[in-house]
C-alpha positions in Angstrom: 110.8 102.6 104.5 107.5 101.2 105.8 106.5 100.0 109.3 109.5 101.7 110.9 112.0 99.7 108.8 114.3 100.9 106.0 113.5 99.6 102.6 116.8 97.6 102.6 115.7 95.8 105.8 112.4 94.5 104.2 112.7 91.0 103.0 109.0 90.0 102.8 106.2 91.9 101.0 103.3 93.4 103.0 100.5 90.8 102.4 96.7 91.2 102.5 94.2 88.5 102.0 92.0 88.6 99.0 89.0 91.0 99.6 90.5 91.9 103.0 89.5 95.5 104.1 92.3 97.3 105.8 93.0 100.8 107.0 96.5 102.0 106.2 98.0 105.0 108.0 101.1 106.6 106.4 103.3 108.7 108.7 105.8 111.0 107.1 108.7 111.6 109.6 110.7 113.5 107.0 110.9 117.2 106.1 109.5 116.8 102.6 106.2 115.7 101.0 105.9 112.1 99.7 103.4 111.1 97.0 102.8 107.5 97.9 101.3 105.3 95.1 99.8 101.8 95.2 99.7 99.9 91.9 96.7 97.8 91.0 94.2 99.2 93.5 92.2 102.3 94.3 91.6 103.3 98.0 89.3 105.6 99.9 90.8 108.5 101.8 89.8 108.8 105.4 88.6 112.4 105.6 86.1 112.4 108.5 83.3 113.1 106.0 80.1 111.0 105.6 80.4 107.4 104.4 80.3 107.0 100.7 81.8 110.4 100.1 85.5 109.6 100.5 87.8 110.5 97.6 88.9 107.5 95.5 92.7 107.6 94.9 95.7 105.5 93.9 98.2 108.1 94.9 98.2 110.2 98.1 100.5 113.1 99.1 101.7 112.7 102.7 102.9 116.2 103.9 106.1 116.7 105.9 105.6 115.7 109.5 102.0 114.6 108.6 100.0 111.5 108.2 97.3 110.2 105.9 94.9 107.2 106.3 93.1 105.3 103.7 90.8 102.3 103.5 91.7 99.6 101.0 89.9 96.5 99.8 92.5 94.1 98.5 90.3 92.9 95.6 92.9 92.6 92.8 95.1 89.6 93.4 98.9 89.7 92.7 102.0 91.4 93.8 101.7 95.2 93.6 104.3 97.9 94.1 103.7 100.4 96.9 106.2 103.2 96.7 106.9 106.9 96.8 106.8 108.7 93.4 109.9 110.8 94.2 
């Protein structure tokens, strides 16, 4: 699930405005790794390194009990799947 809600409880998509810049933080409360993929976009991992040197990804592995943040510019309009690849 996302935002503390089970997938079956979600009735509306997570919406971003066109060209909106957002920071997404994924928290994995499970005991297994989850490769989270966002269709239609690339995002920049937040690594604490200097600006302009962030890895550009479309899938990120969130370790068990861990969290990962990325910055996304919603510049590709449409409805895009955001899911775990397991």
